[in-house]
KESE-59757 format. One line per field, with one value per residue (C-alpha): residue number from 1; residue in one letter; x, y, z. Coordinates in nm, 3 decimals, decimal comma. Layout:
N
seq = (NUM|...)
type = (A|...)
xx = (X|...)
yy = (Y|...)
zz = (Z|...)
END
This chain:
117
seq = (1|2|3|4|5|6|7|8|9|10|11|12|13|14|15|16|17|18|19|20|21|22|23|24|25|26|27|28|29|30|31|32|33|34|35|36|37|38|39|40|41|42|43|44|45|46|47|48|49|50|51|52|53|54|55|56|57|58|59|60|61|62|63|64|65|66|67|68|69|70|71|72|73|74|75|76|77|78|79|80|81|82|83|84|85|86|87|88|89|90|91|92|93|94|95|96|97|98|99|100|101|102|103|104|105|106|107|108|109|110|111|112|113|114|115|116|117)
type = (M|Q|S|S|A|L|G|L|D|S|R|T|V|N|F|S|R|D|V|I|A|F|C|K|M|E|P|L|T|T|V|T|R|P|L|I|D|Q|L|I|R|C|A|T|S|V|G|A|N|Y|A|E|A|N|N|A|A|S|R|T|D|F|K|N|K|I|F|I|A|K|K|E|A|A|E|A|K|Y|W|L|I|L|M|S|D|V|V|F|D|K|A|M|C|E|R|L|T|Q|D|C|Q|Y|L|L|M|T|L|H|K|I|I|S|T|M|N|H|K)
xx = (1,121|0,900|1,018|1,246|0,957|0,709|0,630|0,733|0,358|0,316|0,590|0,523|0,159|0,296|0,513|0,284|0,031|0,301|0,359|-0,009|0,068|0,387|0,257|-0,149|0,065|0,301|0,159|0,039|0,220|0,271|0,615|0,531|0,263|0,383|0,651|0,390|0,174|0,460|0,583|0,210|0,188|0,459|0,493|0,154|0,248|0,509|0,311|0,037|0,256|0,417|0,037|-0,026|0,332|0,180|-0,129|0,086|-0,090|0,371|0,743|0,802|0,445|0,575|0,943|0,815|0,515|0,840|1,050|0,836|0,783|1,164|1,141|0,900|1,079|1,334|1,131|0,931|1,316|1,448|1,158|1,189|1,526|1,409|1,192|1,382|1,566|1,162|0,937|0,898|0,961|1,322|1,329|1,008|1,140|1,476|1,283|1,068|1,400|1,584|1,166|1,199|1,583|1,492|1,215|1,432|1,702|1,448|1,341|1,665|1,745|1,378|1,552|1,872|1,827|1,549|1,800|2,011|1,785)
yy = (0,728|0,442|0,076|-0,115|-0,393|-0,240|-0,367|-0,118|-0,051|0,041|0,288|0,442|0,512|0,647|0,856|1,015|1,044|1,202|1,468|1,588|1,595|1,818|2,012|2,119|2,222|2,492|2,821|2,867|3,205|3,313|3,123|2,797|2,740|2,631|2,422|2,275|2,144|2,010|1,827|1,705|1,607|1,381|1,232|1,051|0,965|0,727|0,493|0,523|0,409|0,107|0,051|0,026|-0,146|-0,494|-0,461|-0,442|-0,661|-0,709|-0,744|-0,456|-0,226|-0,334|-0,211|0,148|0,163|0,098|0,373|0,672|0,632|0,623|0,987|1,057|1,016|1,166|1,466|1,451|1,482|1,806|1,970|1,872|1,983|2,301|2,371|2,262|2,658|2,796|2,568|2,628|2,276|2,236|1,818|1,675|1,790|1,643|1,347|1,321|1,348|1,061|0,884|0,988|0,891|0,486|0,496|0,634|0,374|0,050|0,130|0,188|-0,124|-0,303|-0,120|-0,255|-0,609|-0,590|-0,533|-0,793|-1,108)
zz = (2,116|1,940|2,079|1,798|1,890|1,658|1,309|1,008|0,953|1,283|1,324|0,976|1,144|1,457|1,237|1,078|1,412|1,562|1,320|1,227|1,648|1,649|1,350|1,558|1,845|1,624|1,599|1,240|1,070|0,718|0,758|0,968|0,770|0,397|0,590|0,796|0,479|0,337|0,620|0,716|0,326|0,293|0,694|0,632|0,242|0,360|0,530|0,259|0,011|0,241|0,333|-0,107|-0,138|0,119|-0,099|-0,425|-0,754|-0,854|-0,710|-0,948|-0,842|-0,432|-0,531|-0,695|-0,395|-0,150|-0,343|-0,362|0,102|0,081|-0,119|0,106|0,405|0,279|0,152|0,554|0,657|0,499|0,623|0,960|0,973|0,824|1,043|1,370|1,316|1,344|1,584|1,980|2,019|1,926|2,119|1,903|1,623|1,709|1,801|1,447|1,229|1,420|1,422|1,013|0,974|1,116|0,885|0,524|0,678|0,720|0,319|0,194|0,390|0,201|-0,150|-0,123|-0,094|-0,290|-0,582|-0,487|-0,546)
END
């Protein structure tokens, strides 16, 4: 599991790398291919949108990018939960789901904090 000392930027990169590694290990079938494609897209998008948020031109732009990152994390969690029934490495899938939940909660907290300022 990822260390709690890592920054969110490192966590999003590690999450993307871990999802890619996980997906590379899973055999591609007519069932898993579309799930894997969707999971990789949204999981890597979390970090990409977080990186864009950190280079935002305005507070509104930052908030929008963080919100998109949160939506992508929620989608990644959905695909991971769905995949847990069809993958071989269920333990890795569970760990990724927990990592994704952490990202989701962290991004939610950022949005919540911004809404109260």
